C-alpha positions in Angstrom: 19.2 -6.5 6.2 20.2 -4.3 3.2 18.9 -0.8 3.5 20.7 1.0 0.7 20.8 0.0 -3.0 23.1 1.2 -5.7 21.7 2.1 -9.2 22.8 3.4 -12.5 20.4 5.5 -14.5 19.8 4.6 -18.2 20.4 8.2 -19.4 21.5 10.2 -16.4 20.7 13.6 -14.8 22.3 16.5 -16.6 23.2 19.3 -14.2 23.5 23.0 -15.0 27.2 22.6 -16.1 26.2 19.8 -18.5 27.8 17.1 -16.3 25.9 13.8 -16.4 25.2 11.9 -13.1 24.2 8.3 -13.5 25.3 6.3 -10.5 23.5 6.7 -7.2 22.1 5.2 -4.1 18.5 4.7 -2.9 17.6 3.8 0.6 14.6 1.9 1.8 11.6 4.2 2.5 10.3 4.8 6.0 6.7 5.3 7.0 7.4 9.1 7.3 8.7 9.1 3.7 5.4 7.9 2.5 3.1 9.8 4.9 4.7 13.3 5.3 4.6 14.2 1.5 0.8 13.8 1.6 0.7 17.1 3.5 2.6 18.9 0.8 0.4 21.4 -1.0 1.9 20.3 -4.4 0.8 16.8 -3.7 -2.7 17.9 -2.7 -3.0 19.8 -5.9 -1.5 17.0 -8.1 -1.2 13.5 -6.7 1.4 12.7 -9.4 3.9 15.0 -7.5 4.0 12.4 -4.7 6.6 10.4 -6.7 8.8 13.4 -7.0 8.9 14.1 -3.3 9.3 10.4 -2.4 12.2 9.9 -4.7 13.9 13.1 -3.4 13.7 11.7 0.1 15.0 8.2 -0.5 17.7 8.9 -3.1 20.8 9.7 -1.0 23.4 10.0 -3.7 23.4 10.8 -7.4 26.8 11.2 -9.0 28.7 14.1 -7.5 25.7 16.2 -6.6 25.8 17.7 -3.1 22.1 17.3 -2.4 19.1 15.6 -4.0 16.0 17.6 -4.0 12.7 17.9 -5.9 14.4 20.1 -8.6 16.8 17.3 -9.3 14.1 14.7 -9.6 12.0 17.0 -11.7 14.9 17.4 -14.1 15.3 13.7 -14.8 14.5 12.3 -18.2 11.2 10.3 -18.3 13.1 7.0 -18.8 15.2 7.7 -15.6 12.2 8.6 -13.6 10.4 5.4 -14.7 13.6 3.4 -13.8 13.7 4.9 -10.3 9.9 4.4 -9.7 10.3 0.7 -10.6 13.4 0.4 -8.4 11.5 2.0 -5.5 8.7 -0.5 -5.8 11.0 -3.4 -6.1 13.2 -2.6 -3.1 10.3 -1.5 -0.8 7.9 -4.3 -1.7 10.4 -7.2 -2.0 9.2 -8.6 1.3 5.5 -8.2 0.5 3.4 -10.9 2.2 1.8 -13.5 0.0 -1.3 -15.5 0.4 -1.1 -19.2 -0.5 -4.1 -21.1 -1.6 -5.2 -24.2 -3.6 -6.9 -23.6 -6.9 -10.4 -25.2 -6.7 -10.3 -26.1 -10.4 -6.8 -27.7 -10.9 -5.7 -28.4 -7.3 -2.4 -26.5 -7.8 -0.9 -24.4 -5.0 -1.0 -20.7 -6.0 0.8 -17.9 -4.2 -0.6 -14.4 -4.6 1.2 -11.2 -3.4 -1.0 -9.0 -1.1 0.1 -5.8 -2.8 -3.4 -5.1 -3.8 -4.1 -4.0 -0.2 -1.8 -1.0 -0.8 -3.8 0.6 -3.5 
């Protein structure tokens, strides 16, 4: 099973020296990655901050940066943040269970992801 996924940001993170970091690695999230940030005061004040903490936990490499933390994620361009949010969803929900049923109107088999249970 693959647990790490390489990516390349559309714009890239610009560090304090002006260097651009585009290539990185994201690992699959653990239960702790999703649960522990909920205790963070910043998340309790602003639920939107959950994304920042989650990504800072699961991104293991970005260019030549020594560490990935919330400051790095906060400094991303909006386009790059959206890219990483989408990637997080895709790699962590790729094995989402589906419910298969037969449409009562047309008789066709339909498969529906059960991701609505998460929200």
